[in-house]
C-alpha positions in Angstrom: 19.3 -1.0 -13.1 20.6 -0.9 -16.6 18.3 0.7 -19.1 18.6 1.7 -22.7 19.2 5.2 -21.4 22.0 4.1 -19.0 22.4 3.2 -15.4 19.7 4.2 -12.9 19.9 3.7 -9.1 16.8 2.2 -7.5 15.7 1.4 -4.0 13.7 -1.7 -2.9 10.3 -0.6 -1.7 8.7 -4.0 -1.1 9.5 -7.7 -1.7 7.2 -10.8 -1.9 9.5 -13.8 -1.8 6.6 -16.2 -2.3 5.6 -14.5 -5.6 9.2 -13.7 -6.5 8.3 -10.0 -6.9 10.0 -6.8 -5.9 8.9 -3.2 -6.2 11.7 -0.8 -7.0 11.7 3.0 -6.8 13.8 4.7 -9.3 14.4 8.5 -9.7 13.0 9.9 -12.9 9.8 10.0 -15.0 8.9 6.7 -16.7 5.9 5.5 -18.7 4.0 2.8 -17.0 3.0 -0.4 -18.8 -0.7 -1.2 -18.5 -1.6 -4.2 -16.4 -4.9 -5.7 -17.5 -6.7 -8.1 -15.1 -6.2 -11.6 -16.4 -9.8 -12.5 -15.7 -10.9 -10.2 -18.5 -8.8 -11.9 -21.2 -10.8 -13.9 -23.7 -9.7 -16.8 -25.9 -8.2 -15.5 -29.2 -7.3 -12.0 -27.8 -3.7 -11.0 -28.3 -1.8 -10.8 -25.1 1.8 -10.0 -24.3 3.9 -10.9 -21.4 7.2 -9.5 -20.2 9.6 -12.1 -18.8 13.2 -12.9 -17.8 16.0 -13.1 -20.2 17.7 -16.1 -21.7 14.6 -18.1 -22.6 13.5 -18.5 -19.0 9.7 -18.7 -19.1 8.0 -17.1 -16.1 4.5 -15.9 -15.8 2.4 -14.4 -13.1 -1.3 -13.8 -13.2 -2.0 -10.1 -13.2 -4.3 -10.5 -10.2 -1.3 -11.4 -8.1 0.7 -8.4 -9.4 -2.2 -6.0 -8.9 -2.7 -7.3 -5.3 1.0 -6.8 -4.6 0.9 -3.2 -6.0 -2.3 -2.4 -4.2 -0.7 -3.4 -0.9 1.7 -0.4 -1.1 -0.5 2.7 -0.3 1.5 5.3 -2.4 1.3 2.9 -5.4 -2.4 2.0 -4.8 -3.3 5.6 -4.9 -1.8 5.9 -8.4 -3.4 2.8 -9.9 -6.2 3.5 -12.4 -8.2 1.7 -14.9 -6.0 0.5 -17.8 -6.2 2.2 -21.2 -7.9 -0.5 -23.3 -7.6 1.2 -26.6 -6.3 -0.9 -29.4 -2.6 -0.5 -30.1 -0.5 -2.0 -32.8 1.6 -5.0 -31.5 4.8 -3.2 -32.7 3.9 -0.2 -30.5 3.4 -2.5 -27.5 6.8 -4.1 -28.2 8.5 -0.6 -28.3 6.8 0.3 -25.0 8.1 -2.9 -23.4 11.6 -2.4 -24.7 11.7 1.1 -23.2 10.4 -0.1 -19.9 12.7 -3.2 -19.6 15.6 -3.0 -17.3 18.3 -5.4 -16.1 18.5 -5.3 -12.3 22.0 -5.8 -11.0 22.2 -6.9 -7.4 25.4 -6.7 -5.5 
């Protein structure tokens, strides 16, 4: 994976081809991005999504992502209620930039 901090080696933990998801395990300490259940989002509330590069639009309901993550016991044990405190949009963007990686497969 290529990050703002440089190259990081990662191992594939789980793949769901139908959802086009993969869970990768990288060495290090990283800040997790909150995943809010999509069923709780109301009309007019600001929401941000993280997608693929080059104007490819792709979205996945958080319920599918949470179900995928909960199916891995060591990850499910670490999931907790999201922090729903109000954050400035600019702060959210910075968090996403720091958490975004380019995955190189070869």
